[in-house]
C-alpha positions as YAML, in Angstrom:
chain: A
units: angstrom
residues:
- id: 1
  name: MET
  ca: [115.54, 5.56, 85.50]
- id: 2
  name: SER
  ca: [117.07, 2.27, 85.55]
- id: 3
  name: ARG
  ca: [116.11, -0.66, 87.68]
- id: 4
  name: ILE
  ca: [118.33, -3.23, 89.53]
- id: 5
  name: THR
  ca: [117.43, -6.99, 89.21]
- id: 6
  name: PRO
  ca: [119.41, -8.91, 91.82]
- id: 7
  name: LEU
  ca: [120.52, -12.69, 90.43]
- id: 8
  name: PRO
  ca: [118.58, -15.49, 91.64]
- id: 9
  name: ALA
  ca: [120.45, -17.44, 94.15]
- id: 10
  name: SER
  ca: [120.96, -20.39, 91.91]
- id: 11
  name: GLN
  ca: [123.01, -18.13, 89.71]
- id: 12
  name: PRO
  ca: [126.36, -16.85, 91.16]
- id: 13
  name: ALA
  ca: [127.77, -13.65, 89.21]
- id: 14
  name: ALA
  ca: [131.17, -14.67, 90.03]
- id: 15
  name: ALA
  ca: [130.95, -18.65, 88.88]
- id: 16
  name: GLY
  ca: [133.89, -19.58, 86.81]
- id: 17
  name: ILE
  ca: [136.31, -16.87, 88.13]
- id: 18
  name: PRO
  ca: [139.43, -18.79, 89.32]
- id: 19
  name: LEU
  ca: [141.13, -17.86, 92.82]
- id: 20
  name: GLN
  ca: [144.38, -16.15, 92.92]
- id: 21
  name: ALA
  ca: [147.24, -18.51, 93.90]
- id: 22
  name: THR
  ca: [147.32, -16.19, 97.11]
- id: 23
  name: SER
  ca: [144.02, -16.17, 97.97]
- id: 24
  name: LEU
  ca: [143.85, -20.02, 97.94]
- id: 25
  name: ASP
  ca: [146.73, -20.05, 100.06]
- id: 26
  name: ILE
  ca: [144.98, -17.84, 102.57]
- id: 27
  name: TRP
  ca: [141.90, -20.12, 102.65]
- id: 28
  name: ARG
  ca: [144.03, -23.28, 102.86]
- id: 29
  name: GLN
  ca: [145.89, -21.76, 106.02]
- id: 30
  name: LYS
  ca: [143.21, -19.61, 107.70]
- id: 31
  name: TYR
  ca: [139.83, -20.55, 106.74]
- id: 32
  name: CYS
  ca: [139.55, -24.41, 105.74]
- id: 33
  name: LEU
  ca: [138.09, -26.22, 108.57]
- id: 34
  name: ARG
  ca: [140.53, -29.13, 109.67]
- id: 35
  name: ASP
  ca: [140.12, -31.99, 112.14]
- id: 36
  name: THR
  ca: [142.14, -32.43, 115.28]
- id: 37
  name: ASP
  ca: [144.65, -34.25, 113.11]
- id: 38
  name: GLY
  ca: [144.90, -31.41, 110.68]
- id: 39
  name: LYS
  ca: [143.03, -33.00, 107.60]
- id: 40
  name: PRO
  ca: [141.03, -30.65, 105.93]
- id: 41
  name: LEU
  ca: [137.42, -30.95, 106.41]
- id: 42
  name: ASP
  ca: [136.49, -28.47, 103.60]
- id: 43
  name: ARG
  ca: [137.00, -29.80, 100.25]
- id: 44
  name: ASP
  ca: [137.25, -26.57, 98.60]
- id: 45
  name: ILE
  ca: [136.31, -22.77, 99.33]
- id: 46
  name: ASP
  ca: [132.56, -23.36, 98.30]
- id: 47
  name: ALA
  ca: [132.33, -25.92, 100.89]
- id: 48
  name: THR
  ca: [133.56, -23.38, 103.31]
- id: 49
  name: PHE
  ca: [131.15, -20.78, 102.00]
- id: 50
  name: GLN
  ca: [128.25, -23.64, 102.61]
- id: 51
  name: ARG
  ca: [129.34, -24.27, 106.02]
- id: 52
  name: VAL
  ca: [129.21, -20.49, 107.09]
- id: 53
  name: ALA
  ca: [126.09, -19.70, 105.40]
- id: 54
  name: HIS
  ca: [124.51, -22.84, 107.16]
- id: 55
  name: ALA
  ca: [125.85, -21.58, 110.54]
- id: 56
  name: ILE
  ca: [124.75, -17.97, 110.20]
- id: 57
  name: ALA
  ca: [121.20, -19.42, 109.07]
- id: 58
  name: GLU
  ca: [120.95, -21.54, 112.04]
- id: 59
  name: VAL
  ca: [119.57, -18.88, 114.43]
- id: 60
  name: GLU
  ca: [116.56, -18.59, 112.15]
- id: 61
  name: ALA
  ca: [113.22, -19.81, 113.92]
- id: 62
  name: THR
  ca: [111.59, -21.97, 111.22]
- id: 63
  name: PRO
  ca: [113.28, -24.63, 108.69]
- id: 64
  name: GLN
  ca: [111.89, -22.64, 106.01]
- id: 65
  name: LEU
  ca: [113.53, -19.69, 107.34]
- id: 66
  name: ARG
  ca: [116.81, -21.39, 107.73]
- id: 67
  name: ARG
  ca: [116.63, -22.47, 104.21]
- id: 68
  name: HIS
  ca: [115.95, -19.41, 102.89]
- id: 69
  name: TRP
  ca: [118.44, -17.38, 104.70]
- id: 70
  name: ASN
  ca: [120.99, -20.26, 104.06]
- id: 71
  name: GLU
  ca: [120.60, -19.58, 100.46]
- id: 72
  name: GLU
  ca: [120.83, -15.81, 100.60]
- id: 73
  name: PHE
  ca: [124.06, -15.98, 102.61]
- id: 74
  name: LEU
  ca: [125.35, -18.43, 100.51]
- id: 75
  name: TRP
  ca: [124.62, -16.24, 97.33]
- id: 76
  name: ALA
  ca: [126.19, -13.34, 99.30]
- id: 77
  name: LEU
  ca: [129.31, -15.19, 100.21]
- id: 78
  name: ARG
  ca: [129.75, -16.73, 96.33]
- id: 79
  name: GLN
  ca: [129.73, -12.91, 95.16]
- id: 80
  name: GLY
  ca: [132.34, -11.74, 97.59]
- id: 81
  name: ALA
  ca: [130.78, -10.82, 100.81]
- id: 82
  name: ILE
  ca: [132.98, -11.12, 103.60]
- id: 83
  name: PRO
  ca: [130.99, -11.37, 107.29]
- id: 84
  name: ALA
  ca: [132.60, -9.51, 109.98]
...
């Protein structure tokens, strides 16, 4: 019987794998947060992941839970999870 051990949040499995040009273009056009003048506020896709993870975790009741779930959501996004 095998046992699955999840990676810690500090070790993204997908680290170092570059985005395809098309994926990066879609991120720039659709998901990169911009100000009212159109200037990008997210410096890269990881900044978008951090922003989204933080926003999702904000509903938690305590700062400790918010930190915990922010790390969990950030790990999931870095592994390829797409929130729907």
